[in-house]
Each structure stands twice: as C-alpha cells, then as structure tokens.
Backbone as CSV, one residue per row, in Angstrom:
resi,resn,N_x,N_y,N_z,CA_x,CA_y,CA_z,C_x,C_y,C_z
1,MET,94.442,145.220,112.708,93.323,144.875,112.116,93.918,143.074,111.881
2,SER,93.307,142.203,112.111,93.713,140.910,112.020,92.936,140.379,110.137
3,LEU,93.696,139.161,110.005,93.790,138.486,108.634,92.353,138.147,109.015
4,GLU,91.228,137.965,108.295,90.303,137.091,107.823,90.264,135.936,106.694
5,LEU,90.117,134.291,106.971,90.268,133.558,106.023,89.733,132.130,106.490
6,ASP,88.833,131.940,105.216,87.292,130.856,105.877,88.186,129.231,106.007
7,ALA,87.474,129.084,106.802,88.470,127.549,107.270,89.121,126.955,105.897
8,GLU,88.190,126.368,104.981,88.667,125.829,103.505,90.076,126.505,103.681
9,GLU,90.317,127.820,102.944,91.701,128.467,102.997,92.299,127.886,104.000
10,PHE,92.554,128.417,105.472,93.403,127.733,106.554,93.547,126.733,106.393
11,GLU,92.798,126.304,106.201,93.813,124.456,105.975,94.312,124.183,104.993
12,ARG,93.830,124.977,103.593,94.837,124.538,103.001,96.480,125.198,102.792
13,ILE,96.432,125.749,103.471,97.701,127.400,104.118,98.789,126.002,105.207
14,VAL,97.640,124.929,105.715,98.463,123.998,107.077,98.997,123.430,106.338
15,ILE,97.952,122.449,105.689,98.328,121.465,104.487,100.250,121.883,104.141
16,ASP,99.632,122.923,102.691,100.779,123.266,102.436,102.040,123.558,103.571
17,GLU,102.221,123.758,104.720,102.681,124.395,105.419,103.444,123.454,106.300
18,LEU,102.705,122.051,106.319,103.025,120.773,106.525,103.973,120.068,105.863
19,ASP,102.975,120.816,104.355,104.331,119.798,103.378,105.978,120.280,102.903
20,LEU,105.817,121.610,103.514,107.364,122.422,103.598,107.832,121.778,104.932
21,LEU,107.835,120.810,105.963,108.390,120.899,106.420,109.642,119.617,106.220
22,PRO,110.716,119.402,107.078,111.783,118.624,106.206,111.176,117.523,106.821
23,ASP,111.812,116.192,106.240,111.630,114.701,106.134,112.151,114.191,107.660
24,GLU,113.182,114.744,108.074,113.248,114.294,109.297,112.807,114.296,110.407
25,MET,112.106,115.449,110.217,110.763,116.142,111.053,108.923,114.745,110.913
26,VAL,108.869,114.638,109.864,107.922,113.840,109.738,107.416,112.648,109.610
27,ASP,108.800,112.296,108.833,108.707,110.738,108.986,108.418,109.767,110.149
28,GLY,108.668,110.514,111.488,107.950,109.836,112.864,106.848,109.707,113.467
29,LEU,106.260,110.483,112.429,105.089,111.057,112.857,103.785,109.205,112.146
30,GLU,103.740,108.601,113.741,102.375,107.578,113.923,101.828,107.934,114.122
31,ASN,100.378,107.332,113.872,98.860,107.418,114.938,98.500,108.993,115.400
32,LEU,98.988,110.005,113.706,98.669,111.381,115.127,98.045,111.932,113.794
33,VAL,96.577,112.725,114.012,96.386,113.911,112.938,95.983,115.106,113.414
34,PHE,96.268,115.916,111.945,96.164,117.006,112.714,94.850,117.618,112.174
35,VAL,94.223,118.567,112.947,92.473,119.039,112.731,92.774,120.537,113.331
36,VAL,92.302,121.707,112.552,91.571,122.964,112.400,90.782,122.915,113.516
37,GLU,90.660,124.317,114.543,89.288,123.788,115.221,89.523,125.924,115.425
38,ASP,88.476,125.552,115.234,88.240,127.491,115.499,89.016,128.115,116.593
39,ARG,89.098,127.451,117.744,89.012,127.891,118.800,89.080,126.710,120.423
40,PRO,90.376,127.741,121.300,90.563,125.804,122.392,88.844,126.161,122.837
41,GLU,88.300,124.895,123.366,87.511,124.885,124.399,87.172,126.341,125.340
42,ASP,88.026,126.801,125.902,87.894,127.875,126.830,87.460,129.248,126.172
43,GLY,87.270,129.464,125.107,86.937,130.255,123.519,88.541,130.983,123.854
44,SER,88.893,130.955,124.576,90.198,132.075,124.767,90.568,131.830,123.141
45,LEU,91.223,133.707,123.069,92.142,133.576,121.616,93.238,133.737,121.839
46,ASP,94.217,132.904,123.333,95.758,132.066,123.776,97.150,131.742,123.369
47,LEU,95.688,130.204,122.371,96.479,129.415,122.595,96.178,128.748,120.520
48,LEU,97.536,128.939,120.353,97.974,128.858,118.822,97.175,127.325,118.593
49,GLY,98.087,126.270,119.597,98.201,125.017,119.117,98.074,124.298,120.172
50,GLU,97.686,122.975,120.219,97.760,122.077,120.954,97.724,120.527,121.133
51,TYR,99.061,119.866,121.451,99.020,118.767,120.846,98.116,117.078,122.262
52,GLN,97.824,116.675,121.792,96.593,115.935,122.689,97.295,114.491,122.511
53,GLY,98.218,114.435,123.279,98.321,112.667,122.771,99.564,112.188,123.937
54,ILE,100.060,111.393,124.202,101.317,110.617,124.869,102.387,110.905,123.832
55,ALA,103.368,111.711,124.304,103.885,111.933,123.836,105.039,110.562,123.484
56,LEU,106.103,110.423,121.965,106.761,109.007,122.157,107.531,108.780,122.847
57,THR,108.209,109.928,123.975,109.144,109.731,124.747,108.616,108.711,126.290
58,GLU,107.065,108.910,125.622,106.165,108.223,127.402,105.645,107.324,127.233
59,ARG,105.377,106.546,126.031,105.291,106.069,125.489,105.532,104.216,126.208
60,ASP,105.532,103.679,126.548,105.202,102.338,126.986,104.500,100.838,126.168
61,ARG,103.175,100.538,126.667,102.577,99.424,125.837,101.801,100.468,124.549
62,TYR,102.095,100.918,123.990,100.931,101.845,122.870,101.204,101.004,121.247
63,GLY,99.731,101.040,120.934,100.225,99.685,120.252,98.682,100.131,119.422
64,PHE,98.406,98.543,118.082,96.681,99.060,117.749,95.979,98.907,118.427
65,GLY,95.033,99.793,117.434,93.740,100.024,118.583,93.475,101.340,119.095
66,GLU,95.205,102.058,119.035,95.115,103.178,119.589,93.994,104.223,119.175
67,LEU,93.791,105.154,119.726,92.892,106.555,118.955,94.669,107.202,118.541
68,PRO,94.581,107.775,117.537,94.900,108.751,116.979,95.325,110.380,117.829
69,ASP,96.624,110.599,118.293,97.217,111.643,118.743,96.838,112.702,117.709
70,ARG,97.177,113.884,118.679,95.891,114.738,117.412,96.741,116.415,117.840
71,ILE,97.050,116.770,116.366,97.857,118.123,117.107,96.736,119.388,116.540
72,VAL,95.881,120.056,116.960,95.286,121.420,117.288,95.775,122.521,116.580
73,LEU,95.154,123.420,115.622,96.291,124.642,115.751,94.483,125.451,115.605
74,PHE,94.017,126.032,115.853,92.919,127.366,116.328,92.894,127.843,114.815
75,ARG,92.289,128.486,114.455,92.409,129.050,113.738,92.176,130.668,114.292
76,GLU,91.146,131.818,114.558,90.993,131.947,115.174,92.058,132.780,115.954
77,PRO,92.498,132.474,116.660,93.563,132.590,117.526,95.112,132.847,116.325
78,LEU,95.286,131.978,116.014,96.184,132.148,114.626,96.062,133.478,113.567
79,LEU,94.798,133.304,112.697,94.205,134.824,112.347,94.799,136.157,112.992
80,ALA,94.627,136.059,114.168,94.258,137.504,114.881,94.746,137.822,115.462
81,ILE,96.460,137.076,115.269,97.617,137.938,114.997,98.446,138.166,114.505
82,CYS,98.021,137.817,113.045,98.658,138.004,111.499,98.036,138.860,110.705
83,GLU,98.662,140.045,110.583,98.593,141.216,110.374,98.289,141.183,108.270
84,ASP,99.168,139.095,107.642,99.527,139.760,106.366,98.689,138.037,105.965
85,LEU,98.998,137.078,104.789,99.093,135.671,104.580,100.768,135.120,104.991
86,ASP,101.665,135.827,105.009,103.183,135.849,104.962,103.429,135.726,106.469
87,GLU,102.659,136.557,107.404,102.872,136.435,108.667,101.909,135.367,109.281
88,LEU,101.115,134.635,108.679,100.152,133.791,108.990,101.096,132.048,109.119
89,LYS,101.087,132.392,107.637,102.491,131.014,106.604,103.482,130.529,108.438
90,ASP,103.907,132.249,108.300,105.049,132.005,109.669,104.836,131.104,111.290
91,GLU,103.691,131.654,111.257,102.996,131.503,112.867,102.416,129.712,112.218
92,ILE,102.059,129.505,110.924,101.088,128.586,110.789,102.694,127.174,111.056
93,HIS,104.028,128.075,110.398,104.987,126.728,110.975,105.479,126.571,111.901
94,VAL,105.176,127.277,113.186,106.074,127.971,114.113,105.143,126.525,114.844
95,THR,104.211,126.879,114.912,103.229,126.677,115.960,102.501,125.023,115.534
96,LEU,102.824,124.409,114.527,102.531,123.455,114.078,104.501,122.448,114.406
97,VAL,105.772,123.247,114.622,106.747,122.213,114.647,107.174,122.115,116.454
98,HIS,106.620,123.232,117.247,106.147,123.463,117.856,105.658,122.149,119.320
99,GLU,104.720,121.828,118.550,103.513,120.933,118.683,103.867,119.200,117.953
100,ILE,104.801,119.379,116.857,105.373,118.329,116.599,106.201,117.359,117.475
101,ALA,107.400,118.864,118.455,108.354,118.594,119.545,107.517,118.638,120.314
102,HIS,106.299,118.102,120.009,105.839,117.571,121.710,105.518,116.967,121.487
103,PHE,104.693,116.280,120.283,104.739,114.598,119.900,106.576,113.685,120.135
104,PHE,107.213,114.685,119.903,108.421,113.519,119.970,108.793,113.875,121.175
105,GLY,108.881,114.129,122.648,108.798,114.970,123.640,110.226,115.090,124.146
106,LEU,109.791,116.196,123.677,110.148,117.637,123.885,109.258,119.087,125.040
107,ASP,109.743,119.864,125.692,108.755,120.404,126.407,109.206,121.519,126.159
108,ASP,108.177,122.733,126.948,108.648,123.953,126.152,109.828,124.099,126.655
109,ASP,110.410,123.934,127.858,111.842,124.825,128.056,112.892,124.175,127.098
110,GLU,112.677,123.220,127.008,113.978,122.594,125.301,113.331,123.293,124.788
111,LEU,111.746,123.592,123.820,112.077,124.526,122.845,112.085,125.813,123.288
112,HIS,112.293,126.294,124.151,112.747,127.620,123.873,114.614,127.295,124.115
113,ARG,115.505,126.660,124.910,116.390,127.081,124.390,116.974,126.054,123.372
114,LEU,116.199,125.861,122.317,116.288,125.478,121.003,116.287,126.815,120.351
115,GLY,115.522,127.549,120.949,114.553,128.694,119.693,113.444,128.403,119.135
116,TRP,112.685,127.992,119.467,111.294,127.437,119.187,109.864,127.372,120.191
117,ALA,110.666,128.235,120.814,109.020,128.850,121.856,108.846,129.828,122.284
C-alpha cells in the first residue's frame, strides 16, 4: 500500500528536507526554483524528480534575465514507492541531492560512482 498525502503536506516535507541539506550543497544554488508536480508530463510513475535547466558546468554567457532552472519533485511517484513517512522523507532527500547534483554538473554515472543514484 502506498502512502497518501495531499499536495500541501507533501510540499511541507519537501521544504523540511531542503532545510536539512548541508549548507555547502545549497549555498551555490542560484536562479533555481524547487517545484512539486503530481506526475511527469507523460503521466508515468517512473520518474521521481527532474532537473530542468543548464548545469553550472555547461553555462557560458548565463546571466541576468534568464528564467530560473527548476528542480521538480513528482508527488505521486514518490508516494507510490513509499510505505511510511520516514521512507518518504528518505526518498525526497535522495531525490533532492540527485537533482541538485545535476545542477552542479554531475551526471548519473558520477552519481552512481558516489553512491547517490
């Protein structure tokens, strides 16, 4: 049985987990917004989160007036894989770290090597 939380409760947990991330991980996050959506555009439950933007390592003339990059957490897929609140908090934490790593230019191979994917 999967966990059930409404969007507001889920977002509160995401904010709490963001606050728990180490300062050295979040200090460099500029022009980035965190968003919660119910599901990915294709409606699947396969994707837990997604970084949408240009990684810091890929930017050259990135400056003022740019739309912010986005890290999206998908509520329904995350809830579907979790049986209790502690498991959900862990999954949100790992998903945030994973997507923030993409913002900083780490790819999935590097994340696997570091044990974060």
